[in-house]
N, C-alpha and C positions, 0 to 999 in steps of 0.2 A: 512412268510408275516407280515410286519408291519401293525400297525393300520391304518395309512393312505393309505397304499396299499389296505388294505382289503375294506376300505371305497371306494377307486376308483373302485375296482373289483365290488362291489355291485351297485355303481352308474352306471357303464358302462353297466352292464347288465340290469338294469331297463331302462336306456336310449335306449337300442336296443330294448326292447319289446315294449316301448311306441312309438318309431320312426317307427318301422315296422307296428304297428296297425294303426297308423296315416297316413302313405303313402298308405296302402291297402285301407283305407276308403276313402282317398282322390282321389285315381286312380279310385275305382270302384263304388263311391257312385251312380252316375247317373244310373249305370247299376242295382245294388242291389235294389234300391227303385222301379224299374220297377216291375210290377205284372209277375209271372211266364210264364203266357200266352203270354206275349207280349215281353219277352226277346229276342225271335229269331230275331226280327226286329230291336234289338239295335245294333249300330255300334262296339260295344265292345263285342259282343256275342261270337265271335271266339276266343277272347283272353280270356275272363273271365269265359267262361262255364268250369264245371269241367274237360272235356276233351280237353279244349283249351289250346294253349301254355302256357298261364301264370297260369291259374287255375290248369291245370295237374301238372305243376311244383310246385306249392303250396303244393298239396297233398304230392308230393313225398318228397320234402324238409322237410314238417312239419312231416310226419311219420317218416323219417329218423333220425329227431331231438329227438323224443319222444324214438325211439328205443335207440339210443345212450345213452340218459339221463338215462334211466332205466337199461341198461346192464352196462354202465360204474360205476354207483353209486353201483349197486349190486355185481360187481366184487371187486371194492374197499372195500366194507363193509364186504365181506364174505371170500376173500382170502388174507391172511397175506403177501404175495409176493408183494402186491401192496400198502402195507402201507407206504412205502418210497416214494410214489409219493404225496406228500401234506396231509394235515390234513382232516380227515373225513368231518368236518363241511364244509369245502371249497367245496368237492365234492357233499355234499348235496345241498348248494346253487346253484352249477352249474346244478345239477339235476333238481332243482326247475325252473332254468332259461330255460333250454332246454324243460322241460315239461309245460312250460307256453307259450313259444314262438311257439312250435310245434303245439299245439291244436289251437292257433290263425291262423296259416297258413292253417291247415286242415279245419277250419271253413270257411275261404274265399274260399278254394278249392271247397267245397260244394256249394258255392254260396247261402248259406242259404236255401237249398233245401234238406231235410231230407225224406228218404223213403227205404223201402225194408230192405235187411239184412245189409246195410251199416248203417242204422239208430241204429242198435243194437251196432256197434262199435262206433258210434258217441256219443250216450248218455251214454255209457260206459266210454267213454274218458272225458265226462262231469262229471261223478260221481268220476272218478279218480281225476280230478282237483280239484272239490270241497272238496273230503275227504282229497287231499293233503293239502289244506288251513287249514283244521281243524287238520291235523296231524301235521303241522308245528306249530301250536298254542300249542298242547300238548307238542310237542317236546322241545320247548324253556321253558316250565315250569318246567322241570327236570334239575336239576343242572348237568353240565358235565365237564370233565377236558379240558384241551386246546386242545388235541387231538380229542375230541368228545365222549370220553368214558363216559357212564352213572355212576354217583357217587352213592355210597351206603349211607345210612342214616348216618352211622358213620362218613364217609368221609365229608359229607355235613357240619355236626355238628362240625367237625375239622377246617371248614372255618371260623367259627365264631370267632370274636375277643372278647378279654375282653373289652367291651365298657366302663366300669367304670373306670378301669385303664387308658385307652387310653385319656378320656375326662379330667381325673385329671392330668396326666402327660404331654399331648401334647397340652392342650388348656388353654386358660386363662379365661374359664369360671368359675363363682364362684360356690362353692358347691350346692347351691340351685338350680341353672339353671341345673347343671349336673345331680342332683338327678331326676329332673322333666323330662329331656330328657331320662334318662335311664329308668324311670318308663313306658314312651311312648314305648321304644323299647321291654319292658317285656310283653306287652299286648299281650294276647293269643287269637287265632281264635276260636270262638265258632262254634257251630252247628247252623247256623241261618235258615237254611232251609233244608228238606231233598233233594230238587232239587239241584245237584251240581252247576249248572250255576247260579242260585239265590244266593246261597251262595257265589260263587266266586265274583260276582259283589258287593255283601254286604262287603266283606272283602277289596275288592279294594277301596271302598269308605272310609272304615275304615283306611285304609293306607294313603289315600289322607287327611283325616282330622288329622291324627297323624303329618303328614309332616307339616301341615298348623301350627298346635300347637308348633311344634319343632322350625318352623322358627321364630314365635313370641317370643319364649322364648329367642332365639339367639338374635334377633334384640334388645330386652330390655337389653341385657348383654353389648351392644356397643362394640363387638369385631371387629377385622379388617376384611376386605374383604376376605382375604386369610383364616384366622381362620373360618370364616362363611362357606366358600366353604368345608372346610375340614371337619367339624363338619356334614354339610348336607350330604356329601358324605359317611361318616361313618354311619349315621342315615340309609340312604336308603339302604345301603347294609345290615345293620342288620336286618330291617324289612322285605326286600326282602328275605333273608335266612330263617327268622322265617316262613314266608308264604310258601316258597318251602318245608320247613321240614314238615309243616302241611299237605301239599297237596301232598307229594312225593308219597306215597303208592296209593292214588286214581289216580294220573296221570300215573304211572307205569301200573296200571290195564287198564286205558282208551287207554293206547298206545297199550297193547296187543289186546284189543277188535278192536281197528282201524285197526290193521293189517288184521284182519279177514276180515274186510269189504273192504279194500283198494286193497289188492293184487288179490281177485277173479275179481274185475272190470277190473284190469289192464291186466289180463291174457285173459279174455273175449274180451277185446279191441283189444289186440295184435293178438289173433287168428282169430277174424273176419276180421281185417284189412289184414292180410296175405291172407285170402281167397278172400277178395275184389281184391287184387292185382294180385293174380292167374287168377281169372276170367277176370280181365281188360285184362291181357296179352293174354289169351286164345281168347278173343273176337277181338283181333288185335289192341288194343288201343297202340299207342306208344307216347312217349313225343317228345322232339326235336331230339332224336338220335334213 
């Protein structure tokens, strides 16, 4: 998939999620804002209640999307036979899309009324969704190959370019400016705080400050716009790799701990959801078929 195609792929999924959420809010706002005790008298009650034609359908479709999202990504990740069907990172993005759209539909299926055994599944779903956001953040901090494979420390270091020779041979910067930029790329990340997140945001602030100084140095050198963009791109890549190398071990450990928290909630959600579906069928509830 080309870069433009990938961008279109992401924008399409975002547009679908936003559009569906907007439509559901617009259609049912007058119903959802009514107190639970008064909804029976609302004209859209039979349509939007959890067992209504639309409410029931939202639950079925939302649950189906989540199951498909989990199973499809799991099969693509664990079984080599599926490796020829697209890159793993695209499957992960599709997994995130389905497991974002699905919970939104399920939320409207409940008509914002939670209780009983179903509440366990719902709150497990919320935990899975929120932990998925955290997992995505951790995931993108770990350098990966084009196929989505996690790179080792030695492989990440091999990605680094010889900044000094590149600045001298491929740009028109004077030596003093090149040395100053080179010094900024060599800055090491220290242990600012024992709390990882405080340290993370501190290093992010340092990166932004280093980038600002690099831009000032380049501007003073009066290079062309093309040269300016080339040096900035090189600088950003270098400090990004420096930070990822420094955090690699921490992120890999966090990802392991994340799986310990994420997977149990996913299994609880699926098991209770299946129990809910079985009980619903046994009590005679049917959708449009």
